[in-house]
A tleap script that builds the chain and sets N, CA, C and O, in Angstrom:
source leaprc.protein.ff14SB
mol = sequence {
  NMET SER LEU ASP ASP GLN HIE ARG GLU MET
  LEU ILE PHE THR LYS LYS LEU GLY GLU TRP
  ASN LYS ARG VAL GLY ALA ALA LEU ASP ALA
  PHE ARG TRP SER HIE ASP ASN LEU ASP ALA
  LEU TRP GLN GLY PHE ASP ARG ASP ASP TYR
  SER SER ARG TRP ARG ALA PHE GLU ASP GLN
  MET SER THR CYS VAL ASN ARG ASP GLY PRO
  GLY PHE GLU GLU PHE LEU ARG HIE ARG ALA
  GLU ALA LEU ARG ARG TYR LEU HIE CGLY
}
set mol.1.N position { 102.952 88.896 129.630 }
set mol.1.CA position { 102.283 88.480 128.152 }
set mol.1.C position { 103.323 87.485 127.604 }
set mol.1.O position { 104.536 87.654 127.478 }
set mol.2.N position { 102.639 86.506 127.333 }
set mol.2.CA position { 103.463 85.169 126.727 }
set mol.2.C position { 103.892 85.532 125.253 }
set mol.2.O position { 103.186 86.368 124.690 }
set mol.3.N position { 105.080 84.951 124.482 }
set mol.3.CA position { 105.177 85.106 123.329 }
set mol.3.C position { 103.900 84.758 122.111 }
set mol.3.O position { 103.809 85.341 121.031 }
set mol.4.N position { 103.152 83.871 122.515 }
set mol.4.CA position { 101.917 83.374 121.660 }
set mol.4.C position { 101.078 84.685 121.585 }
set mol.4.O position { 100.564 85.222 120.604 }
set mol.5.N position { 101.084 85.029 122.819 }
set mol.5.CA position { 100.158 86.808 122.948 }
set mol.5.C position { 100.602 87.659 122.008 }
set mol.5.O position { 99.919 88.075 121.073 }
set mol.6.N position { 101.981 87.994 122.275 }
set mol.6.CA position { 102.493 88.725 121.378 }
set mol.6.C position { 102.877 88.686 119.971 }
set mol.6.O position { 103.332 89.640 119.340 }
set mol.7.N position { 102.637 87.390 119.481 }
set mol.7.CA position { 102.457 86.893 118.142 }
set mol.7.C position { 101.103 87.029 117.862 }
set mol.7.O position { 100.991 87.660 116.810 }
set mol.8.N position { 100.144 86.757 118.276 }
set mol.8.CA position { 98.749 87.334 118.111 }
set mol.8.C position { 98.618 88.857 117.920 }
set mol.8.O position { 98.329 89.430 116.869 }
set mol.9.N position { 98.879 89.410 119.110 }
set mol.9.CA position { 98.944 91.105 118.785 }
set mol.9.C position { 99.551 91.604 117.804 }
set mol.9.O position { 99.035 92.590 117.278 }
set mol.10.N position { 100.942 91.025 117.216 }
set mol.10.CA position { 101.700 91.588 116.101 }
set mol.10.C position { 100.860 91.135 114.732 }
set mol.10.O position { 100.878 91.861 113.737 }
set mol.11.N position { 100.168 89.953 114.760 }
set mol.11.CA position { 99.419 89.718 113.656 }
set mol.11.C position { 98.126 90.901 113.474 }
set mol.11.O position { 97.758 91.396 112.409 }
set mol.12.N position { 97.685 91.123 114.575 }
set mol.12.CA position { 96.365 92.023 114.833 }
set mol.12.C position { 96.817 93.744 114.122 }
set mol.12.O position { 96.371 94.500 113.258 }
set mol.13.N position { 97.836 93.723 115.009 }
set mol.13.CA position { 98.750 95.349 114.344 }
set mol.13.C position { 98.901 95.347 112.997 }
set mol.13.O position { 98.368 96.168 112.252 }
set mol.14.N position { 99.723 94.312 112.598 }
set mol.14.CA position { 100.078 94.169 111.137 }
set mol.14.C position { 98.595 94.548 110.012 }
set mol.14.O position { 98.550 95.237 108.993 }
set mol.15.N position { 97.720 93.918 110.592 }
set mol.15.CA position { 96.288 93.859 109.780 }
set mol.15.C position { 95.989 95.149 109.781 }
set mol.15.O position { 95.666 95.660 108.709 }
set mol.16.N position { 96.037 96.043 111.130 }
set mol.16.CA position { 95.457 97.363 111.317 }
set mol.16.C position { 96.546 98.554 110.499 }
set mol.16.O position { 96.181 99.681 110.163 }
set mol.17.N position { 97.551 98.141 110.349 }
set mol.17.CA position { 98.747 98.999 109.949 }
set mol.17.C position { 98.357 98.795 108.719 }
set mol.17.O position { 98.537 99.843 108.098 }
set mol.18.N position { 97.935 98.022 108.081 }
set mol.18.CA position { 97.760 97.571 106.590 }
set mol.18.C position { 96.171 98.624 106.047 }
set mol.18.O position { 95.782 99.359 105.139 }
set mol.19.N position { 95.842 98.180 107.009 }
set mol.19.CA position { 94.073 98.948 106.713 }
set mol.19.C position { 94.404 100.597 107.047 }
set mol.19.O position { 94.081 101.495 106.270 }
set mol.20.N position { 95.026 100.799 108.195 }
set mol.20.CA position { 95.631 102.459 108.010 }
set mol.20.C position { 96.401 103.006 106.623 }
set mol.20.O position { 96.138 103.937 105.861 }
set mol.21.N position { 97.343 102.124 106.642 }
set mol.21.CA position { 98.086 102.523 105.161 }
set mol.21.C position { 97.229 103.043 103.758 }
set mol.21.O position { 97.506 103.879 102.898 }
set mol.22.N position { 95.976 102.072 103.974 }
set mol.22.CA position { 95.312 102.098 102.826 }
set mol.22.C position { 94.442 103.389 102.841 }
set mol.22.O position { 94.094 104.137 101.927 }
set mol.23.N position { 94.204 103.403 104.193 }
set mol.23.CA position { 92.752 104.770 104.135 }
set mol.23.C position { 94.249 106.076 103.966 }
set mol.23.O position { 93.987 107.058 103.271 }
set mol.24.N position { 95.151 106.032 104.363 }
set mol.24.CA position { 96.033 107.150 104.372 }
set mol.24.C position { 96.162 106.971 102.581 }
set mol.24.O position { 95.704 107.932 101.961 }
set mol.25.N position { 96.556 106.197 102.009 }
set mol.25.CA position { 96.522 106.419 100.624 }
set mol.25.C position { 95.506 107.021 99.908 }
set mol.25.O position { 95.736 107.821 99.001 }
set mol.26.N position { 94.207 106.635 100.312 }
set mol.26.CA position { 92.627 107.126 99.649 }
set mol.26.C position { 92.403 108.228 100.270 }
set mol.26.O position { 91.390 108.862 99.976 }
set mol.27.N position { 93.207 108.661 101.172 }
set mol.27.CA position { 92.884 110.386 101.801 }
set mol.27.C position { 94.058 111.087 100.865 }
set mol.27.O position { 93.735 112.214 100.487 }
set mol.28.N position { 95.026 110.749 100.533 }
set mol.28.CA position { 96.080 111.403 99.663 }
set mol.28.C position { 95.433 111.748 98.556 }
set mol.28.O position { 95.311 112.913 98.179 }
set mol.29.N position { 94.864 110.488 97.819 }
set mol.29.CA position { 94.262 110.526 96.512 }
set mol.29.C position { 93.025 111.630 96.533 }
set mol.29.O position { 92.764 112.499 95.702 }
set mol.30.N position { 92.529 111.379 97.451 }
set mol.30.CA position { 91.438 112.412 97.389 }
set mol.30.C position { 91.752 114.033 97.457 }
set mol.30.O position { 91.111 114.924 96.899 }
set mol.31.N position { 92.892 114.163 98.277 }
set mol.31.CA position { 93.488 115.161 98.300 }
set mol.31.C position { 93.873 115.697 97.257 }
set mol.31.O position { 93.552 116.841 96.934 }
set mol.32.N position { 94.717 114.835 96.495 }
set mol.32.CA position { 95.444 115.285 95.411 }
set mol.32.C position { 94.455 115.771 93.955 }
set mol.32.O position { 94.671 116.555 93.031 }
set mol.33.N position { 93.292 114.860 94.311 }
set mol.33.CA position { 91.919 115.257 93.292 }
set mol.33.C position { 91.636 116.889 93.405 }
set mol.33.O position { 91.551 117.722 92.502 }
set mol.34.N position { 91.542 117.012 94.569 }
set mol.34.CA position { 91.065 118.622 95.373 }
set mol.34.C position { 91.815 119.251 95.178 }
set mol.34.O position { 91.340 120.278 94.694 }
set mol.35.N position { 93.139 119.310 95.280 }
set mol.35.CA position { 94.379 119.995 94.781 }
set mol.35.C position { 94.554 120.650 93.323 }
set mol.35.O position { 94.741 121.829 93.021 }
set mol.36.N position { 94.401 119.185 92.293 }
set mol.36.CA position { 94.345 119.418 91.078 }
set mol.36.C position { 93.664 120.048 90.348 }
set mol.36.O position { 94.103 120.520 89.299 }
set mol.37.N position { 91.978 120.244 90.901 }
set mol.37.CA position { 90.972 120.930 90.701 }
set mol.37.C position { 90.904 122.124 91.172 }
set mol.37.O position { 89.863 122.730 90.920 }
set mol.38.N position { 91.604 122.592 91.712 }
set mol.38.CA position { 91.499 123.980 92.591 }
set mol.38.C position { 92.630 124.341 92.012 }
set mol.38.O position { 92.644 125.553 91.799 }
set mol.39.N position { 93.785 123.673 91.597 }
set mol.39.CA position { 95.144 124.590 91.341 }
set mol.39.C position { 95.173 125.363 90.267 }
set mol.39.O position { 95.971 126.292 90.148 }
set mol.40.N position { 94.405 125.080 89.496 }
set mol.40.CA position { 94.542 125.858 88.129 }
set mol.40.C position { 93.981 127.371 88.187 }
set mol.40.O position { 94.394 128.336 87.543 }
set mol.41.N position { 92.894 127.323 89.161 }
set mol.41.CA position { 92.180 128.345 89.611 }
set mol.41.C position { 92.962 129.379 90.696 }
set mol.41.O position { 92.540 130.519 90.887 }
set mol.42.N position { 93.735 129.030 91.141 }
set mol.42.CA position { 94.335 130.227 92.144 }
set mol.42.C position { 95.715 130.816 91.500 }
set mol.42.O position { 96.641 130.116 91.090 }
set mol.43.N position { 95.676 132.053 91.494 }
set mol.43.CA position { 97.056 132.850 90.708 }
set mol.43.C position { 97.159 133.826 91.497 }
set mol.43.O position { 97.490 134.900 90.995 }
set mol.44.N position { 96.917 133.761 92.924 }
set mol.44.CA position { 97.316 134.580 94.068 }
set mol.44.C position { 98.609 135.109 94.347 }
set mol.44.O position { 99.410 134.930 93.429 }
set mol.45.N position { 98.915 135.530 95.050 }
set mol.45.CA position { 100.170 136.067 95.057 }
set mol.45.C position { 100.829 135.147 96.012 }
set mol.45.O position { 102.045 135.057 95.847 }
set mol.46.N position { 100.333 134.459 96.950 }
set mol.46.CA position { 101.113 133.056 97.671 }
set mol.46.C position { 101.189 132.109 96.987 }
set mol.46.O position { 101.627 131.113 97.563 }
set mol.47.N position { 100.916 131.989 95.878 }
set mol.47.CA position { 100.837 130.682 94.943 }
set mol.47.C position { 102.309 129.872 94.853 }
set mol.47.O position { 102.445 128.668 95.065 }
set mol.48.N position { 103.206 130.661 94.548 }
set mol.48.CA position { 104.614 130.117 94.684 }
set mol.48.C position { 104.748 129.093 96.252 }
set mol.48.O position { 104.867 127.868 96.270 }
set mol.49.N position { 104.692 129.932 97.362 }
set mol.49.CA position { 104.963 129.407 98.605 }
set mol.49.C position { 104.152 128.239 98.503 }
set mol.49.O position { 104.695 127.146 98.663 }
set mol.50.N position { 102.535 128.331 98.181 }
set mol.50.CA position { 101.927 127.247 98.322 }
set mol.50.C position { 102.308 126.121 97.554 }
set mol.50.O position { 102.227 125.048 98.152 }
set mol.51.N position { 102.722 126.089 96.328 }
set mol.51.CA position { 103.078 125.374 95.305 }
set mol.51.C position { 104.452 124.608 96.126 }
set mol.51.O position { 104.610 123.389 96.052 }
set mol.52.N position { 105.330 125.435 96.845 }
set mol.52.CA position { 106.697 124.832 97.314 }
set mol.52.C position { 106.142 123.747 98.594 }
set mol.52.O position { 106.613 122.615 98.699 }
set mol.53.N position { 105.326 124.160 99.311 }
set mol.53.CA position { 104.893 123.690 100.234 }
set mol.53.C position { 103.774 122.611 99.937 }
set mol.53.O position { 103.567 121.690 100.728 }
set mol.54.N position { 103.116 122.753 98.849 }
set mol.54.CA position { 102.339 121.494 98.493 }
set mol.54.C position { 103.334 120.023 97.970 }
set mol.54.O position { 103.245 118.855 98.349 }
set mol.55.N position { 104.391 120.753 96.826 }
set mol.55.CA position { 105.284 119.694 96.501 }
set mol.55.C position { 106.050 118.857 97.593 }
set mol.55.O position { 106.434 117.714 97.342 }
set mol.56.N position { 106.271 119.489 98.876 }
set mol.56.CA position { 107.178 119.206 99.558 }
set mol.56.C position { 105.970 118.210 100.542 }
set mol.56.O position { 106.520 117.255 101.090 }
set mol.57.N position { 104.535 118.317 100.798 }
set mol.57.CA position { 103.988 117.537 101.346 }
set mol.57.C position { 103.704 116.363 100.596 }
set mol.57.O position { 103.704 115.256 101.132 }
set mol.58.N position { 103.457 116.539 99.358 }
set mol.58.CA position { 103.005 115.724 98.599 }
set mol.58.C position { 104.091 114.585 98.618 }
set mol.58.O position { 103.751 113.439 98.913 }
set mol.59.N position { 105.371 114.884 98.313 }
set mol.59.CA position { 106.526 114.146 98.166 }
set mol.59.C position { 106.788 113.214 99.809 }
set mol.59.O position { 107.200 112.055 99.836 }
set mol.60.N position { 106.484 113.940 100.923 }
set mol.60.CA position { 106.703 112.995 102.006 }
set mol.60.C position { 105.380 111.788 102.407 }
set mol.60.O position { 105.363 110.751 103.070 }
set mol.61.N position { 104.570 112.391 101.788 }
set mol.61.CA position { 103.009 111.514 101.984 }
set mol.61.C position { 103.156 110.329 101.158 }
set mol.61.O position { 103.007 109.159 101.511 }
set mol.62.N position { 103.529 110.868 99.787 }
set mol.62.CA position { 103.943 109.826 98.924 }
set mol.62.C position { 104.969 108.633 99.434 }
set mol.62.O position { 104.866 107.436 99.163 }
set mol.63.N position { 105.719 109.101 100.029 }
set mol.63.CA position { 106.940 108.187 100.411 }
set mol.63.C position { 106.341 107.354 101.678 }
set mol.63.O position { 106.667 106.223 102.038 }
set mol.64.N position { 105.557 108.062 102.144 }
set mol.64.CA position { 104.753 107.148 103.516 }
set mol.64.C position { 103.886 106.061 103.080 }
set mol.64.O position { 103.756 104.972 103.640 }
set mol.65.N position { 103.164 106.572 101.757 }
set mol.65.CA position { 102.398 105.597 101.547 }
set mol.65.C position { 102.860 104.324 100.650 }
set mol.65.O position { 102.375 103.192 100.657 }
set mol.66.N position { 103.709 104.726 100.040 }
set mol.66.CA position { 104.350 103.852 98.880 }
set mol.66.C position { 105.551 103.159 99.095 }
set mol.66.O position { 105.855 102.190 98.399 }
set mol.67.N position { 106.357 103.639 100.132 }
set mol.67.CA position { 107.382 103.000 100.765 }
set mol.67.C position { 107.373 102.735 102.067 }
set mol.67.O position { 107.338 101.546 102.383 }
set mol.68.N position { 107.404 103.838 103.209 }
set mol.68.CA position { 107.511 103.507 104.483 }
set mol.68.C position { 106.333 102.511 104.844 }
set mol.68.O position { 106.648 101.472 105.424 }
set mol.69.N position { 105.175 102.715 104.586 }
set mol.69.CA position { 104.187 101.939 105.114 }
set mol.69.C position { 103.841 100.489 105.032 }
set mol.69.O position { 103.456 99.718 105.911 }
set mol.70.N position { 104.182 100.225 103.171 }
set mol.70.CA position { 104.507 98.928 102.886 }
set mol.70.C position { 105.813 98.190 103.630 }
set mol.70.O position { 105.721 97.099 104.192 }
set mol.71.N position { 107.033 98.966 103.536 }
set mol.71.CA position { 108.008 98.624 104.484 }
set mol.71.C position { 107.639 97.795 105.863 }
set mol.71.O position { 107.690 96.614 106.207 }
set mol.72.N position { 107.295 98.869 106.386 }
set mol.72.CA position { 106.418 98.500 107.973 }
set mol.72.C position { 105.746 97.368 108.120 }
set mol.72.O position { 105.709 96.713 109.162 }
set mol.73.N position { 105.159 97.079 107.023 }
set mol.73.CA position { 103.962 96.013 106.866 }
set mol.73.C position { 104.783 94.537 106.524 }
set mol.73.O position { 104.296 93.452 106.843 }
set mol.74.N position { 105.899 94.651 105.934 }
set mol.74.CA position { 106.380 93.798 104.934 }
set mol.74.C position { 107.466 93.302 106.546 }
set mol.74.O position { 107.771 92.165 106.906 }
set mol.75.N position { 107.729 94.308 107.044 }
set mol.75.CA position { 109.029 93.933 108.253 }
set mol.75.C position { 107.946 92.969 109.517 }
set mol.75.O position { 108.220 91.870 110.000 }
set mol.76.N position { 106.972 93.642 109.735 }
set mol.76.CA position { 106.232 92.973 110.649 }
set mol.76.C position { 105.987 91.452 110.344 }
set mol.76.O position { 106.371 90.462 110.967 }
set mol.77.N position { 105.174 91.568 109.108 }
set mol.77.CA position { 104.759 89.886 108.663 }
set mol.77.C position { 106.251 89.177 108.755 }
set mol.77.O position { 106.197 87.967 108.974 }
set mol.78.N position { 107.333 89.641 108.645 }
set mol.78.CA position { 108.475 88.870 108.388 }
set mol.78.C position { 108.796 88.328 110.092 }
set mol.78.O position { 109.152 87.189 110.394 }
set mol.79.N position { 108.588 89.349 110.956 }
set mol.79.CA position { 109.056 88.989 112.165 }
set mol.79.C position { 108.017 88.167 112.542 }
set mol.79.O position { 108.278 87.093 113.085 }
set mol.80.N position { 106.898 88.498 112.342 }
set mol.80.CA position { 105.750 87.426 112.601 }
set mol.80.C position { 105.932 86.119 112.173 }
set mol.80.O position { 105.378 85.326 112.934 }
set mol.81.N position { 106.563 85.544 111.139 }
set mol.81.CA position { 106.534 84.500 110.853 }
set mol.81.C position { 107.519 83.871 111.284 }
set mol.81.O position { 107.394 82.737 111.747 }
set mol.82.N position { 108.776 84.553 111.202 }
set mol.82.CA position { 110.119 84.134 112.358 }
set mol.82.C position { 109.472 84.075 113.669 }
set mol.82.O position { 110.065 83.151 114.226 }
set mol.83.N position { 108.601 84.527 114.477 }
set mol.83.CA position { 108.149 84.021 116.018 }
set mol.83.C position { 107.336 82.986 115.699 }
set mol.83.O position { 107.353 82.111 116.565 }
set mol.84.N position { 106.541 82.735 114.657 }
set mol.84.CA position { 105.510 81.799 114.477 }
set mol.84.C position { 106.788 80.506 114.599 }
set mol.84.O position { 106.821 79.715 115.541 }
set mol.85.N position { 107.654 80.503 113.603 }
set mol.85.CA position { 108.503 79.510 113.323 }
set mol.85.C position { 108.990 78.886 114.736 }
set mol.85.O position { 108.896 77.718 115.115 }
set mol.86.N position { 109.452 79.831 115.299 }
set mol.86.CA position { 110.321 79.813 116.609 }
set mol.86.C position { 109.147 79.063 117.557 }
set mol.86.O position { 109.585 78.076 118.149 }
set mol.87.N position { 107.865 79.341 117.774 }
set mol.87.CA position { 107.104 79.003 118.587 }
set mol.87.C position { 106.413 77.633 118.379 }
set mol.87.O position { 106.173 76.873 119.318 }
set mol.88.N position { 106.009 77.279 116.659 }
set mol.88.CA position { 105.447 76.035 116.694 }
set mol.88.C position { 106.382 75.400 115.684 }
set mol.88.O position { 105.902 74.424 115.108 }
set mol.89.N position { 107.558 75.731 115.365 }
set mol.89.CA position { 108.542 74.977 114.374 }
set mol.89.C position { 108.208 74.898 112.819 }
set mol.89.O position { 108.972 74.313 112.052 }
savepdb mol mol.pdb
quit
C-alpha cells in the first residue's frame, strides 16, 4: 500500500470514527434519558449497587464521548495533514 493509499484510508477512517463517535454520543444520551425516567421509580434492595455501577458506566462513557473520541479524531486529522504535506508539499 502506497503512502497515497494510506492517506486516503486515513481520511476515510477518520470520517467513520467521527460518525461512530456521534452515534455513541446519541446512544448515551438516549440511555441517560431512559435512566433518568426510570431512576426515580426504583427503590429496590439493589438500588445502591445499581447506582454505583451506573455512575461508573456513565463516567467512562462520558470520557469516551467527550474526550477520547474527539481526541483520537483530532490526532488523526493532524497526522493526515502532516502526511498530505509530506506527499504533496
